C-alpha positions as MATLAB code, in Angstrom:
seq = 'MKKWIVGLVALLLPLAWGEVKVVNVQVKPRWPWNGKVDITYSLECEEVDGEGKPKDIYVEFMGFDHDRDREIQLKTLTGEGADGAVKAGGPYTVTWDAAKDEPGFNSSSFDVKIHAMAGLGTYMVVNLENGSVRYSANPPNLDDDTCRTTELWLRKIMPGTFTMGSPSDELGRDSNETQHEVTLTQIFYIGVFEVTQRQWELVKNTRPSYFKNDSYYATRPVEQVSYNMIRGTGSMAGAGWPEYGHAVDANSFLGLLQARTGLVFDLPTEAEWEYACRAGTTTALNSGKNLTSTGSDDNMSEVGRYWYNGGSGYSSTCTPEYGTAKVGSYLPNAWGIYDMHGNVWEWCLDWYNSNYGTAAVVDPKGPSTGSYRVLRGGLWDYGARYCRSAYRGGNGGPSGSDGRSGFRVACWPLVR';
ca = [
      -5.416   -8.339   16.208;
      -8.852   -6.762   16.823;
     -11.360   -4.812   14.917;
     -13.859   -3.092   16.280;
     -17.355   -2.420   14.306;
     -20.809   -2.366   15.239;
     -20.129   -4.795   18.233;
     -18.177   -7.218   15.915;
     -14.620   -8.319   16.950;
     -13.081  -10.143   14.328;
      -9.883  -12.113   15.557;
      -7.791  -14.066   12.898;
      -5.923  -17.004   14.097;
      -3.033  -17.596   11.212;
      -1.904  -21.459   11.495;
       0.713  -23.372   10.334;
      -0.516  -26.417    8.593;
       1.976  -29.063    7.105;
       4.887  -26.203    5.319;
       2.588  -23.915    4.590;
       2.538  -20.832    7.289;
      -0.066  -18.318    6.948;
       1.031  -14.584    7.588;
       0.367  -10.885    7.214;
      -3.236  -11.343    8.019;
      -5.586   -8.058    8.554;
      -9.271   -8.219    8.925;
     -11.556   -5.124    8.016;
     -15.175   -4.801    8.394;
     -16.231   -2.736    5.860;
     -17.021    1.029    6.863;
     -19.735    2.406    6.919;
     -20.939   -1.209    7.822;
     -22.507   -3.058    4.816;
     -22.178   -6.817    6.190;
     -19.167   -7.850    4.540;
     -15.544   -8.255    6.117;
     -12.259   -8.091    3.783;
      -9.510  -10.659    4.777;
      -6.159  -10.260    3.561;
      -3.678  -12.866    4.122;
       0.049  -13.997    2.650;
       1.137  -17.469    2.413;
       4.717  -19.005    2.954;
       5.694  -22.431    1.563;
       8.904  -23.603   -0.052;
       7.287  -26.894   -1.261;
       7.666  -27.369   -5.155;
       6.399  -30.145   -7.385;
       8.149  -32.814   -9.385;
       8.868  -30.120  -12.030;
      10.340  -27.773   -9.726;
       7.210  -25.160   -9.474;
       5.357  -24.039   -6.577;
       2.630  -26.307   -5.145;
      -0.668  -25.454   -4.968;
      -2.389  -24.130   -1.741;
      -5.397  -24.702   -0.872;
      -7.309  -22.649    1.918;
     -10.113  -22.956    4.136;
     -11.802  -20.521    6.258;
     -13.781  -21.007    9.539;
     -15.494  -18.897   11.893;
     -16.230  -19.131   15.182;
     -18.866  -17.127   17.691;
     -17.967  -17.477   21.110;
     -20.748  -15.426   22.362;
     -22.850  -18.019   21.431;
     -20.340  -20.823   21.495;
     -20.695  -22.198   17.719;
     -18.607  -22.681   14.541;
     -20.087  -20.361   11.803;
     -19.473  -21.340    8.160;
     -17.998  -18.829    6.135;
     -20.323  -19.894    2.965;
     -20.240  -16.564    1.050;
     -16.586  -16.022    0.200;
     -15.041  -14.480   -2.894;
     -11.578  -13.483   -3.736;
      -8.341  -15.358   -3.849;
      -8.211  -18.555   -2.601;
     -12.050  -18.777   -1.804;
     -12.637  -21.594   -4.513;
      -9.880  -22.698   -5.727;
      -5.766  -23.082   -5.305;
      -3.623  -20.103   -4.723;
       0.484  -20.215   -4.960;
       2.907  -18.835   -1.993;
       3.059  -15.758   -2.124;
       0.443  -12.365   -2.158;
      -1.315  -10.419   -0.534;
      -4.327  -12.296   -1.145;
      -7.933  -11.106   -0.420;
     -10.929  -12.895    0.200;
     -14.429  -11.267    1.260;
     -17.236  -12.756    3.401;
     -20.573  -11.423    3.132;
     -21.341  -11.811    7.217;
     -24.761   -9.977    6.409;
     -25.888  -12.589    3.917;
     -24.395  -15.858    5.854;
     -25.787  -14.641    9.206;
     -28.381  -11.413    8.927;
     -28.362   -9.560   11.685;
     -24.951  -10.763   12.781;
     -23.294   -9.137   15.992;
     -20.567  -10.774   18.114;
     -18.253   -9.655   20.617;
     -15.765  -12.200   20.230;
     -15.315  -13.616   16.785;
     -12.632  -15.823   15.630;
     -11.461  -16.575   11.789;
      -9.580  -19.238   11.462;
      -7.507  -19.658    7.969;
      -6.059  -23.242    7.111;
      -3.634  -24.323    4.532;
      -2.102  -27.251    3.104;
       0.049  -27.725   -0.086;
       0.243  -30.232   -2.920;
      -3.260  -31.616   -2.294;
      -3.179  -33.318   -5.460;
      -6.287  -35.218   -7.333;
      -5.523  -38.240   -5.337;
      -4.546  -39.167   -1.740;
      -2.737  -42.284   -1.650;
      -2.132  -43.861    1.785;
       0.432  -46.823    2.391;
      -1.378  -49.307    4.743;
       1.626  -51.269    5.819;
       3.275  -48.104    7.184;
       1.253  -45.047    7.467;
       2.678  -42.834    4.835;
       0.511  -40.599    2.652;
       1.763  -39.297   -0.742;
      -0.144  -37.691   -3.371;
      -0.752  -37.846   -6.954;
      -2.136  -36.219   -9.991;
      -2.981  -39.698  -12.169;
      -5.625  -42.031  -11.042;
      -3.998  -45.656  -10.128;
      -3.266  -48.217  -12.324;
      -6.012  -50.944  -12.334;
      -3.599  -53.306  -13.938;
      -1.606  -53.110  -10.684;
      -3.601  -54.823   -7.624;
      -1.150  -52.663   -5.398;
      -4.121  -49.733   -5.406;
      -6.622  -52.573   -4.046;
      -4.829  -54.072   -1.288;
      -1.678  -52.397    0.163;
      -2.439  -48.972   -0.917;
      -5.810  -46.798   -0.197;
      -6.262  -44.400   -3.325;
      -8.543  -41.189   -2.349;
      -9.825  -38.938   -5.156;
     -10.194  -34.913   -4.028;
     -13.478  -33.520   -4.002;
     -13.814  -29.800   -4.089;
     -17.018  -27.517   -2.440;
     -19.772  -27.166   -4.704;
     -23.590  -27.036   -4.697;
     -25.760  -29.665   -6.321;
     -29.401  -31.102   -6.086;
     -29.542  -34.043   -3.805;
     -32.712  -36.097   -4.308;
     -34.604  -37.456   -7.380;
     -37.166  -35.683   -9.815;
     -40.535  -37.061   -9.211;
     -40.542  -38.755  -12.753;
     -37.371  -40.521  -12.312;
     -37.847  -44.312  -12.973;
     -38.095  -46.612   -9.772;
     -38.091  -43.570   -7.429;
     -39.289  -43.533   -3.834;
     -40.844  -41.010   -1.757;
     -38.207  -40.321    0.418;
     -35.663  -38.764   -2.002;
     -37.286  -35.389   -2.233;
     -35.034  -32.661   -4.074;
     -33.268  -30.399   -2.152;
     -30.030  -27.899   -2.836;
     -27.049  -29.067   -0.984;
     -23.892  -26.809   -0.654;
     -21.069  -28.758    0.504;
     -17.691  -26.180    1.763;
     -14.860  -28.085    2.425;
     -12.531  -30.081    0.529;
     -12.713  -33.812    1.073;
     -11.139  -36.947   -0.155;
     -13.353  -40.335   -0.965;
     -12.391  -43.501   -1.909;
     -11.834  -44.343   -5.269;
     -13.228  -48.124   -4.765;
     -15.015  -49.537   -1.928;
     -12.244  -50.657    1.011;
     -11.707  -54.027    0.046;
     -11.141  -57.237    2.164;
      -7.267  -56.979    1.990;
      -7.195  -53.151    3.085;
      -9.756  -54.213    5.835;
      -6.937  -56.920    6.890;
      -4.223  -54.846    6.846;
      -5.524  -52.629    9.161;
      -7.949  -54.892   11.435;
      -5.892  -58.198   11.406;
      -9.294  -59.859   10.654;
     -11.112  -61.653    7.693;
     -15.243  -61.113    8.358;
     -16.319  -61.274    4.806;
     -18.579  -63.947    3.346;
     -17.532  -64.095    0.406;
     -13.958  -65.663    1.251;
     -12.699  -67.715   -1.749;
      -8.774  -67.515   -0.655;
      -7.836  -66.638   -4.493;
     -10.017  -63.711   -4.995;
     -10.825  -62.485   -1.395;
      -7.992  -59.215   -1.389;
      -9.561  -57.608   -4.260;
     -13.369  -57.471   -3.410;
     -14.988  -55.205   -1.154;
     -15.073  -56.171    2.353;
     -18.575  -56.851    3.824;
     -20.464  -58.342    6.791;
     -19.040  -54.940    8.871;
     -21.170  -53.355   10.831;
     -21.219  -49.224   11.317;
     -20.057  -50.017   14.796;
     -17.084  -52.462   13.284;
     -15.949  -49.282   11.618;
     -16.227  -46.278   14.079;
     -16.864  -47.777   17.021;
     -19.512  -48.087   20.004;
     -18.221  -45.363   22.670;
     -21.187  -42.608   23.002;
     -18.614  -40.109   22.814;
     -16.754  -41.945   19.863;
     -17.724  -44.060   17.290;
     -21.418  -43.616   18.024;
     -21.303  -40.220   18.643;
     -21.720  -38.653   15.426;
     -23.029  -35.921   14.499;
     -22.310  -34.479   18.382;
     -18.911  -35.369   18.339;
     -17.945  -35.060   14.946;
     -15.459  -37.355   13.589;
     -14.126  -39.008   17.083;
     -14.028  -42.612   16.988;
     -12.892  -45.359   19.157;
      -9.384  -46.080   19.301;
      -9.695  -49.891   18.350;
     -12.437  -49.139   15.469;
     -10.887  -49.549   11.801;
     -11.256  -46.035   11.366;
      -9.307  -45.122   14.912;
      -6.445  -47.433   13.640;
      -6.839  -45.663   10.229;
      -6.234  -42.538   11.721;
      -3.591  -43.124   14.548;
      -1.721  -45.182   11.451;
      -1.516  -42.064    9.247;
      -2.654  -38.599   11.668;
      -5.081  -37.418    9.208;
      -8.938  -37.442    9.773;
     -10.430  -40.503    8.131;
     -14.424  -41.362    8.173;
     -17.240  -42.159    6.495;
     -18.779  -39.912    4.121;
     -22.133  -38.024    5.232;
     -24.734  -39.203    3.053;
     -24.997  -36.054    1.254;
     -20.981  -35.943    0.557;
     -21.745  -39.540   -0.660;
     -24.455  -38.523   -3.193;
     -21.921  -35.432   -4.376;
     -19.630  -37.482   -4.987;
     -21.823  -40.403   -6.698;
     -23.339  -38.121   -8.921;
     -20.110  -35.974  -10.376;
     -22.064  -33.660  -11.728;
     -24.738  -35.395  -13.124;
     -28.599  -35.310  -12.721;
     -29.452  -38.666  -14.261;
     -30.669  -41.955  -11.922;
     -27.459  -43.318  -12.951;
     -23.728  -41.408  -12.547;
     -22.900  -42.404  -16.073;
     -25.504  -39.867  -17.530;
     -27.939  -42.137  -18.130;
     -31.327  -42.886  -16.974;
     -32.935  -46.663  -15.897;
     -35.182  -47.915  -18.760;
     -36.348  -50.997  -16.201;
     -36.091  -51.357  -12.597;
     -34.459  -54.854  -12.762;
     -32.195  -56.146  -15.017;
     -31.050  -52.848  -17.142;
     -28.584  -52.599  -19.292;
     -27.336  -49.037  -18.595;
     -27.078  -50.225  -14.638;
     -24.997  -53.233  -16.013;
     -22.045  -50.843  -17.204;
     -21.657  -48.883  -14.162;
     -21.665  -51.639  -11.293;
     -22.583  -55.403  -10.324;
     -25.919  -56.436   -9.363;
     -28.473  -59.577   -9.376;
     -28.669  -59.140  -13.506;
     -24.943  -59.183  -14.117;
     -23.605  -61.446  -11.898;
     -25.038  -61.245   -8.632;
     -27.195  -64.517   -8.709;
     -25.382  -67.703   -8.666;
     -23.536  -66.979   -5.812;
     -21.755  -68.613   -2.806;
     -19.050  -68.001   -0.437;
     -16.806  -69.428   -2.085;
     -17.654  -68.706   -5.400;
     -15.276  -66.576   -8.140;
     -15.745  -62.936   -8.610;
     -17.669  -63.618  -11.471;
     -20.573  -64.099   -9.006;
     -22.213  -61.930   -5.631;
     -19.515  -59.184   -5.052;
     -16.916  -58.148   -8.032;
     -13.415  -57.133   -7.976;
     -13.396  -53.418   -6.726;
     -12.847  -51.168  -10.392;
     -14.340  -53.775  -12.464;
     -17.053  -51.211  -14.092;
     -17.370  -47.840  -15.186;
     -16.325  -44.643  -13.223;
     -18.043  -41.863  -12.933;
     -16.745  -38.670  -14.156;
     -14.455  -38.149  -11.232;
     -13.143  -41.442  -11.616;
     -14.551  -43.272   -8.954;
     -15.541  -46.972   -8.946;
     -18.953  -49.111   -7.885;
     -21.280  -46.303   -6.660;
     -23.815  -48.366   -7.649;
     -24.064  -51.754   -6.633;
     -21.471  -54.098   -5.132;
     -22.266  -53.586   -1.825;
     -24.206  -51.179    0.346;
     -21.859  -48.554    1.659;
     -22.313  -47.033    5.239;
     -23.032  -43.296    5.613;
     -22.530  -41.148    8.890;
     -26.160  -40.179    9.434;
     -29.049  -41.167   11.238;
     -31.702  -42.099    8.729;
     -34.242  -39.288    8.160;
     -36.998  -40.255    6.001;
     -37.704  -36.407    4.856;
     -35.407  -34.366    3.617;
     -37.532  -31.122    3.229;
     -36.787  -29.056    0.816;
     -35.378  -26.212    2.099;
     -31.343  -25.426    0.790;
     -28.599  -27.052    3.663;
     -25.284  -26.614    3.875;
     -22.805  -29.044    5.462;
     -25.961  -31.188    6.408;
     -24.700  -33.771    9.010;
     -28.118  -35.415    9.325;
     -30.955  -35.706   12.314;
     -28.980  -35.585   16.074;
     -30.416  -39.280   16.967;
     -31.909  -42.193   15.473;
     -32.475  -45.937   15.496;
     -30.715  -46.376   11.872;
     -27.839  -45.655    9.942;
     -27.432  -44.668    6.265;
     -26.403  -47.390    3.703;
     -26.471  -45.984    0.147;
     -25.521  -46.931   -3.163;
     -27.253  -50.682   -3.702;
     -25.460  -54.083   -3.843;
     -24.617  -57.059   -5.538;
     -28.242  -59.150   -5.061;
     -30.864  -56.467   -6.093;
     -32.167  -54.979   -8.654;
     -31.340  -51.683  -10.653;
     -34.083  -49.189   -9.167;
     -31.997  -50.123   -5.544;
     -28.563  -48.626   -7.394;
     -29.415  -45.740   -8.399;
     -27.740  -42.418   -7.115;
     -30.521  -41.211   -5.021;
     -32.082  -43.962   -3.728;
     -31.449  -44.288    0.281;
     -33.916  -47.246    1.425;
     -31.009  -49.359    2.659;
     -30.687  -48.214    6.302;
     -29.607  -50.010    9.068;
     -29.120  -50.754   12.640;
     -25.491  -49.718   13.764;
     -24.657  -53.009   14.967;
     -26.068  -55.105   11.933;
     -23.578  -56.792    8.997;
     -24.345  -59.340    6.605;
     -22.763  -60.213    3.348;
     -24.338  -57.100    1.778;
     -23.125  -54.155    3.865;
     -19.618  -52.669    3.233;
     -18.159  -48.965    2.928;
     -15.844  -46.432    1.124;
     -13.903  -44.116    3.360;
     -13.560  -40.247    3.210;
     -10.692  -37.649    4.372;
     -10.853  -34.042    5.459;
      -7.049  -33.155    5.185;
      -7.881  -29.728    6.393;
      -9.439  -30.941    9.059;
      -7.452  -31.092   12.760;
];
């Protein structure tokens, strides 16, 4: 379908995703042209939940300007399906404010793609033994270590806008934490826990970690893993972020996980990591509390393992009372995510940039090149100031690995 207006061709490509089919699509630029485009669509889906009710369907919209060979983020969307779930049926209408997103926009060949998926529950659960994926409305049962070993649990994160960085008066602040507004436009899932040693073993069949006590290793975070071990070293794959997107080496941890599940798993970007860590908070810690000390701090002791609540006294064969803790041992944030403060550094996708700038950004991917990849969250052998939500001083070369560096996975179920 083509709609011509002031030089704009709007082509909408409905896609069937999973058990959802997008039908009866119409794209209508408003005339007289005021910079807004109405997109009408319907959804067909027979899937029902456990109570026999139609499943929630999540919809994402993406534009592509063929004249300039680039994607267009449809940031300013309003209407049904723009910022929440809908059910099968319709017609639904969303409005894109093209004039606001792309001032002066004019394209002779422009696609708008709709991705839709049903049943994206609050939690995604991956069976690491057979690669099957299910969704759950309920959080993991912490009394059953299955959620830390043979299953990989992730929490759904909805799009939103937040302030990244720290205020100038935050105790322990560094100069590279400039506050700026960040908008994330895609639904994604992020690990409820850091990836554990047993989960790594089930995917890679190796045990690389420093903390290797056979009685306790399985539920502790994997460490001594480099960015390259997680994503790979291929220049157009594992080492290619951001130019090559979520492409990873086939034999890397993420390559094997992607192949096993058929889903796009990767590290989170630095912005996605902080957004998920904060869970709506603006304080130094995601509990809603600030630090009272940069070293030993009672508020930090509530939310994660660091030097002053068990990090010291460690050895390679120590129990989880020392060194790294069993994942999920401290308070979660408001979104049910554990250990974003302390335990191990967590690799992010981005090359490190010492200056964010103050301008508002949308879906930032970090610099195009660099020497160091970003590590976030602090770790077991540092003081409280290094474990704050905004702290970003733990950056490392992609090949570096020691007993301090681990990660948590993210997944974009609507991306193919």
